[in-house]
PyMOL commands that place a pseudoatom at each C-alpha (Angstrom):
pseudoatom trace, name=CA, resn=MET, resi=1, chain=A, elem=C, hetatm=0, pos=[3.847, -49.565, 22.737]
pseudoatom trace, name=CA, resn=PRO, resi=2, chain=A, elem=C, hetatm=0, pos=[6.167, -46.506, 22.764]
pseudoatom trace, name=CA, resn=PHE, resi=3, chain=A, elem=C, hetatm=0, pos=[9.181, -46.357, 20.456]
pseudoatom trace, name=CA, resn=SER, resi=4, chain=A, elem=C, hetatm=0, pos=[12.530, -46.971, 22.068]
pseudoatom trace, name=CA, resn=ARG, resi=5, chain=A, elem=C, hetatm=0, pos=[15.203, -44.281, 21.938]
pseudoatom trace, name=CA, resn=ASP, resi=6, chain=A, elem=C, hetatm=0, pos=[17.476, -46.587, 19.900]
pseudoatom trace, name=CA, resn=LEU, resi=7, chain=A, elem=C, hetatm=0, pos=[14.782, -47.127, 17.275]
pseudoatom trace, name=CA, resn=LEU, resi=8, chain=A, elem=C, hetatm=0, pos=[14.219, -43.374, 16.919]
pseudoatom trace, name=CA, resn=ILE, resi=9, chain=A, elem=C, hetatm=0, pos=[17.959, -42.759, 16.479]
pseudoatom trace, name=CA, resn=LEU, resi=10, chain=A, elem=C, hetatm=0, pos=[18.175, -45.554, 13.871]
pseudoatom trace, name=CA, resn=THR, resi=11, chain=A, elem=C, hetatm=0, pos=[15.138, -44.194, 12.001]
pseudoatom trace, name=CA, resn=ARG, resi=12, chain=A, elem=C, hetatm=0, pos=[16.631, -40.692, 11.851]
pseudoatom trace, name=CA, resn=SER, resi=13, chain=A, elem=C, hetatm=0, pos=[19.968, -42.080, 10.694]
pseudoatom trace, name=CA, resn=VAL, resi=14, chain=A, elem=C, hetatm=0, pos=[18.387, -44.081, 7.869]
pseudoatom trace, name=CA, resn=ARG, resi=15, chain=A, elem=C, hetatm=0, pos=[16.277, -41.094, 6.811]
pseudoatom trace, name=CA, resn=PHE, resi=16, chain=A, elem=C, hetatm=0, pos=[19.320, -38.760, 6.626]
pseudoatom trace, name=CA, resn=ARG, resi=17, chain=A, elem=C, hetatm=0, pos=[21.325, -41.302, 4.608]
pseudoatom trace, name=CA, resn=ALA, resi=18, chain=A, elem=C, hetatm=0, pos=[18.436, -41.778, 2.153]
pseudoatom trace, name=CA, resn=GLU, resi=19, chain=A, elem=C, hetatm=0, pos=[17.911, -38.012, 1.747]
pseudoatom trace, name=CA, resn=ARG, resi=20, chain=A, elem=C, hetatm=0, pos=[21.603, -37.498, 1.098]
pseudoatom trace, name=CA, resn=ARG, resi=21, chain=A, elem=C, hetatm=0, pos=[21.592, -39.964, -1.788]
pseudoatom trace, name=CA, resn=VAL, resi=22, chain=A, elem=C, hetatm=0, pos=[18.411, -38.761, -3.438]
pseudoatom trace, name=CA, resn=GLN, resi=23, chain=A, elem=C, hetatm=0, pos=[19.116, -35.987, -5.917]
pseudoatom trace, name=CA, resn=PRO, resi=24, chain=A, elem=C, hetatm=0, pos=[16.902, -35.171, -8.872]
pseudoatom trace, name=CA, resn=LEU, resi=25, chain=A, elem=C, hetatm=0, pos=[18.415, -35.726, -12.304]
pseudoatom trace, name=CA, resn=ARG, resi=26, chain=A, elem=C, hetatm=0, pos=[16.706, -32.531, -13.420]
pseudoatom trace, name=CA, resn=TRP, resi=27, chain=A, elem=C, hetatm=0, pos=[14.901, -29.752, -11.645]
pseudoatom trace, name=CA, resn=LYS, resi=28, chain=A, elem=C, hetatm=0, pos=[12.215, -27.395, -12.843]
pseudoatom trace, name=CA, resn=PRO, resi=29, chain=A, elem=C, hetatm=0, pos=[12.756, -23.765, -11.861]
pseudoatom trace, name=CA, resn=ALA, resi=30, chain=A, elem=C, hetatm=0, pos=[9.642, -21.712, -11.176]
pseudoatom trace, name=CA, resn=ALA, resi=31, chain=A, elem=C, hetatm=0, pos=[8.695, -19.342, -13.984]
pseudoatom trace, name=CA, resn=ASP, resi=32, chain=A, elem=C, hetatm=0, pos=[6.334, -16.417, -14.565]
pseudoatom trace, name=CA, resn=VAL, resi=33, chain=A, elem=C, hetatm=0, pos=[5.259, -15.392, -18.084]
pseudoatom trace, name=CA, resn=TYR, resi=34, chain=A, elem=C, hetatm=0, pos=[3.997, -11.901, -18.850]
pseudoatom trace, name=CA, resn=GLU, resi=35, chain=A, elem=C, hetatm=0, pos=[2.479, -10.599, -22.090]
pseudoatom trace, name=CA, resn=GLY, resi=36, chain=A, elem=C, hetatm=0, pos=[2.592, -6.948, -23.098]
pseudoatom trace, name=CA, resn=ARG, resi=37, chain=A, elem=C, hetatm=0, pos=[2.137, -4.731, -26.154]
pseudoatom trace, name=CA, resn=ASP, resi=38, chain=A, elem=C, hetatm=0, pos=[5.691, -5.326, -27.334]
pseudoatom trace, name=CA, resn=GLY, resi=39, chain=A, elem=C, hetatm=0, pos=[5.945, -9.060, -26.658]
pseudoatom trace, name=CA, resn=TRP, resi=40, chain=A, elem=C, hetatm=0, pos=[6.597, -11.294, -23.678]
pseudoatom trace, name=CA, resn=VAL, resi=41, chain=A, elem=C, hetatm=0, pos=[8.749, -11.445, -20.593]
pseudoatom trace, name=CA, resn=ILE, resi=42, chain=A, elem=C, hetatm=0, pos=[9.666, -14.740, -18.978]
pseudoatom trace, name=CA, resn=LYS, resi=43, chain=A, elem=C, hetatm=0, pos=[11.067, -14.640, -15.456]
pseudoatom trace, name=CA, resn=LEU, resi=44, chain=A, elem=C, hetatm=0, pos=[12.779, -17.762, -14.113]
pseudoatom trace, name=CA, resn=GLU, resi=45, chain=A, elem=C, hetatm=0, pos=[13.926, -18.309, -10.544]
pseudoatom trace, name=CA, resn=LEU, resi=46, chain=A, elem=C, hetatm=0, pos=[17.577, -19.356, -11.045]
pseudoatom trace, name=CA, resn=ALA, resi=47, chain=A, elem=C, hetatm=0, pos=[19.341, -18.581, -7.765]
pseudoatom trace, name=CA, resn=GLY, resi=48, chain=A, elem=C, hetatm=0, pos=[22.895, -19.880, -7.848]
pseudoatom trace, name=CA, resn=VAL, resi=49, chain=A, elem=C, hetatm=0, pos=[22.975, -20.428, -11.614]
pseudoatom trace, name=CA, resn=ARG, resi=50, chain=A, elem=C, hetatm=0, pos=[25.753, -18.662, -13.525]
pseudoatom trace, name=CA, resn=PRO, resi=51, chain=A, elem=C, hetatm=0, pos=[24.748, -16.874, -16.767]
pseudoatom trace, name=CA, resn=GLN, resi=52, chain=A, elem=C, hetatm=0, pos=[27.293, -18.919, -18.744]
pseudoatom trace, name=CA, resn=ASP, resi=53, chain=A, elem=C, hetatm=0, pos=[25.512, -22.103, -17.618]
pseudoatom trace, name=CA, resn=VAL, resi=54, chain=A, elem=C, hetatm=0, pos=[22.213, -21.182, -19.332]
pseudoatom trace, name=CA, resn=GLN, resi=55, chain=A, elem=C, hetatm=0, pos=[21.256, -21.844, -22.968]
pseudoatom trace, name=CA, resn=LEU, resi=56, chain=A, elem=C, hetatm=0, pos=[18.268, -20.595, -24.953]
pseudoatom trace, name=CA, resn=GLN, resi=57, chain=A, elem=C, hetatm=0, pos=[16.986, -22.378, -28.048]
pseudoatom trace, name=CA, resn=VAL, resi=58, chain=A, elem=C, hetatm=0, pos=[14.319, -21.092, -30.430]
pseudoatom trace, name=CA, resn=CYS, resi=59, chain=A, elem=C, hetatm=0, pos=[12.402, -23.338, -32.807]
pseudoatom trace, name=CA, resn=GLY, resi=60, chain=A, elem=C, hetatm=0, pos=[9.335, -21.827, -34.493]
pseudoatom trace, name=CA, resn=ASN, resi=61, chain=A, elem=C, hetatm=0, pos=[6.999, -20.677, -31.730]
pseudoatom trace, name=CA, resn=PHE, resi=62, chain=A, elem=C, hetatm=0, pos=[8.863, -22.586, -29.007]
pseudoatom trace, name=CA, resn=LEU, resi=63, chain=A, elem=C, hetatm=0, pos=[11.545, -21.313, -26.626]
pseudoatom trace, name=CA, resn=GLY, resi=64, chain=A, elem=C, hetatm=0, pos=[13.603, -23.780, -24.646]
pseudoatom trace, name=CA, resn=ILE, resi=65, chain=A, elem=C, hetatm=0, pos=[15.683, -22.671, -21.658]
pseudoatom trace, name=CA, resn=SER, resi=66, chain=A, elem=C, hetatm=0, pos=[18.119, -25.145, -20.160]
pseudoatom trace, name=CA, resn=GLY, resi=67, chain=A, elem=C, hetatm=0, pos=[21.202, -25.134, -18.007]
pseudoatom trace, name=CA, resn=ARG, resi=68, chain=A, elem=C, hetatm=0, pos=[22.794, -26.407, -14.861]
pseudoatom trace, name=CA, resn=ARG, resi=69, chain=A, elem=C, hetatm=0, pos=[23.221, -25.301, -11.241]
pseudoatom trace, name=CA, resn=VAL, resi=70, chain=A, elem=C, hetatm=0, pos=[26.557, -26.385, -9.775]
pseudoatom trace, name=CA, resn=ASP, resi=71, chain=A, elem=C, hetatm=0, pos=[27.479, -26.350, -6.087]
pseudoatom trace, name=CA, resn=LEU, resi=72, chain=A, elem=C, hetatm=0, pos=[30.468, -24.000, -6.116]
pseudoatom trace, name=CA, resn=ALA, resi=73, chain=A, elem=C, hetatm=0, pos=[30.401, -23.308, -2.389]
pseudoatom trace, name=CA, resn=ARG, resi=74, chain=A, elem=C, hetatm=0, pos=[31.390, -26.743, -1.077]
pseudoatom trace, name=CA, resn=GLU, resi=75, chain=A, elem=C, hetatm=0, pos=[34.191, -26.522, 1.442]
pseudoatom trace, name=CA, resn=GLN, resi=76, chain=A, elem=C, hetatm=0, pos=[36.765, -29.193, 2.123]
pseudoatom trace, name=CA, resn=GLY, resi=77, chain=A, elem=C, hetatm=0, pos=[36.339, -31.037, 5.395]
pseudoatom trace, name=CA, resn=LEU, resi=78, chain=A, elem=C, hetatm=0, pos=[32.538, -30.631, 5.502]
pseudoatom trace, name=CA, resn=ARG, resi=79, chain=A, elem=C, hetatm=0, pos=[30.316, -33.713, 5.444]
pseudoatom trace, name=CA, resn=LEU, resi=80, chain=A, elem=C, hetatm=0, pos=[26.889, -33.421, 3.863]
pseudoatom trace, name=CA, resn=LYS, resi=81, chain=A, elem=C, hetatm=0, pos=[24.072, -34.010, 6.359]
pseudoatom trace, name=CA, resn=SER, resi=82, chain=A, elem=C, hetatm=0, pos=[21.075, -32.781, 4.396]
pseudoatom trace, name=CA, resn=MET, resi=83, chain=A, elem=C, hetatm=0, pos=[20.601, -31.512, 0.843]
pseudoatom trace, name=CA, resn=GLU, resi=84, chain=A, elem=C, hetatm=0, pos=[17.503, -29.625, -0.253]
pseudoatom trace, name=CA, resn=ILE, resi=85, chain=A, elem=C, hetatm=0, pos=[18.943, -27.442, -3.033]
pseudoatom trace, name=CA, resn=ALA, resi=86, chain=A, elem=C, hetatm=0, pos=[18.993, -29.212, -6.404]
pseudoatom trace, name=CA, resn=TYR, resi=87, chain=A, elem=C, hetatm=0, pos=[22.392, -29.080, -8.089]
pseudoatom trace, name=CA, resn=ALA, resi=88, chain=A, elem=C, hetatm=0, pos=[21.586, -30.560, -11.465]
pseudoatom trace, name=CA, resn=GLU, resi=89, chain=A, elem=C, hetatm=0, pos=[20.482, -29.776, -14.976]
pseudoatom trace, name=CA, resn=PHE, resi=90, chain=A, elem=C, hetatm=0, pos=[17.211, -27.956, -15.598]
pseudoatom trace, name=CA, resn=GLU, resi=91, chain=A, elem=C, hetatm=0, pos=[14.991, -27.475, -18.591]
pseudoatom trace, name=CA, resn=ARG, resi=92, chain=A, elem=C, hetatm=0, pos=[11.874, -25.406, -19.277]
pseudoatom trace, name=CA, resn=GLY, resi=93, chain=A, elem=C, hetatm=0, pos=[9.882, -24.925, -22.469]
pseudoatom trace, name=CA, resn=PHE, resi=94, chain=A, elem=C, hetatm=0, pos=[7.513, -22.149, -23.475]
pseudoatom trace, name=CA, resn=GLU, resi=95, chain=A, elem=C, hetatm=0, pos=[5.130, -22.063, -26.457]
pseudoatom trace, name=CA, resn=PHE, resi=96, chain=A, elem=C, hetatm=0, pos=[3.960, -18.808, -28.039]
pseudoatom trace, name=CA, resn=PRO, resi=97, chain=A, elem=C, hetatm=0, pos=[0.997, -18.099, -30.342]
pseudoatom trace, name=CA, resn=VAL, resi=98, chain=A, elem=C, hetatm=0, pos=[3.353, -16.892, -33.132]
pseudoatom trace, name=CA, resn=SER, resi=99, chain=A, elem=C, hetatm=0, pos=[6.789, -17.815, -34.388]
pseudoatom trace, name=CA, resn=ILE, resi=100, chain=A, elem=C, hetatm=0, pos=[9.631, -16.182, -32.462]
pseudoatom trace, name=CA, resn=GLU, resi=101, chain=A, elem=C, hetatm=0, pos=[12.354, -17.319, -34.900]
pseudoatom trace, name=CA, resn=GLY, resi=102, chain=A, elem=C, hetatm=0, pos=[13.277, -13.741, -35.908]
pseudoatom trace, name=CA, resn=ALA, resi=103, chain=A, elem=C, hetatm=0, pos=[12.317, -12.089, -32.631]
pseudoatom trace, name=CA, resn=ARG, resi=104, chain=A, elem=C, hetatm=0, pos=[14.637, -9.853, -30.655]
pseudoatom trace, name=CA, resn=ILE, resi=105, chain=A, elem=C, hetatm=0, pos=[15.492, -11.768, -27.494]
pseudoatom trace, name=CA, resn=GLU, resi=106, chain=A, elem=C, hetatm=0, pos=[17.289, -10.130, -24.584]
pseudoatom trace, name=CA, resn=THR, resi=107, chain=A, elem=C, hetatm=0, pos=[18.333, -11.710, -21.291]
pseudoatom trace, name=CA, resn=GLU, resi=108, chain=A, elem=C, hetatm=0, pos=[19.196, -10.217, -17.936]
pseudoatom trace, name=CA, resn=PHE, resi=109, chain=A, elem=C, hetatm=0, pos=[20.208, -11.845, -14.657]
pseudoatom trace, name=CA, resn=ARG, resi=110, chain=A, elem=C, hetatm=0, pos=[19.135, -9.886, -11.583]
pseudoatom trace, name=CA, resn=ASP, resi=111, chain=A, elem=C, hetatm=0, pos=[18.791, -10.934, -7.937]
pseudoatom trace, name=CA, resn=GLY, resi=112, chain=A, elem=C, hetatm=0, pos=[18.688, -14.670, -8.699]
pseudoatom trace, name=CA, resn=MET, resi=113, chain=A, elem=C, hetatm=0, pos=[16.178, -14.237, -11.510]
pseudoatom trace, name=CA, resn=LEU, resi=114, chain=A, elem=C, hetatm=0, pos=[16.633, -14.628, -15.267]
pseudoatom trace, name=CA, resn=PHE, resi=115, chain=A, elem=C, hetatm=0, pos=[14.531, -12.230, -17.328]
pseudoatom trace, name=CA, resn=VAL, resi=116, chain=A, elem=C, hetatm=0, pos=[14.005, -13.131, -20.981]
pseudoatom trace, name=CA, resn=ARG, resi=117, chain=A, elem=C, hetatm=0, pos=[12.413, -10.392, -23.085]
pseudoatom trace, name=CA, resn=ILE, resi=118, chain=A, elem=C, hetatm=0, pos=[10.970, -11.448, -26.445]
pseudoatom trace, name=CA, resn=ALA, resi=119, chain=A, elem=C, hetatm=0, pos=[9.904, -8.861, -29.029]
pseudoatom trace, name=CA, resn=PRO, resi=120, chain=A, elem=C, hetatm=0, pos=[8.572, -10.546, -32.196]
pseudoatom trace, name=CA, resn=GLU, resi=121, chain=A, elem=C, hetatm=0, pos=[9.224, -9.030, -35.607]
pseudoatom trace, name=CA, resn=ALA, resi=122, chain=A, elem=C, hetatm=0, pos=[6.669, -6.440, -36.599]
for i in range(1, 122): cmd.bond("trace and resi %d" % i, "trace and resi %d" % (i + 1))
show_as sticks, trace
zoom trace
């Protein structure tokens, strides 16, 4: 039995309403970790995240990176129909084979990526 046109319209409407309400409480940005002679480089995909909304925390051989992406581009008068970009808090953790407590840590935002360079004490 073929679906009626009304049923298809209702199904689409319910799906869009459900998608609009579902937002993750946290999201997990993609990350690459590189190891070199002088330490490590972590690259996180953080498009749309402002540098002031990111925190780094070091504890022994663990580095935590957390923050929040906020939707700053919302315009008045627009109604949300579909939302695929996560605007929420994020958190990532990275464990290293040695303590990084006294390491030199530098950050750089470039082209939607956060680069974290870690050079442990010699």
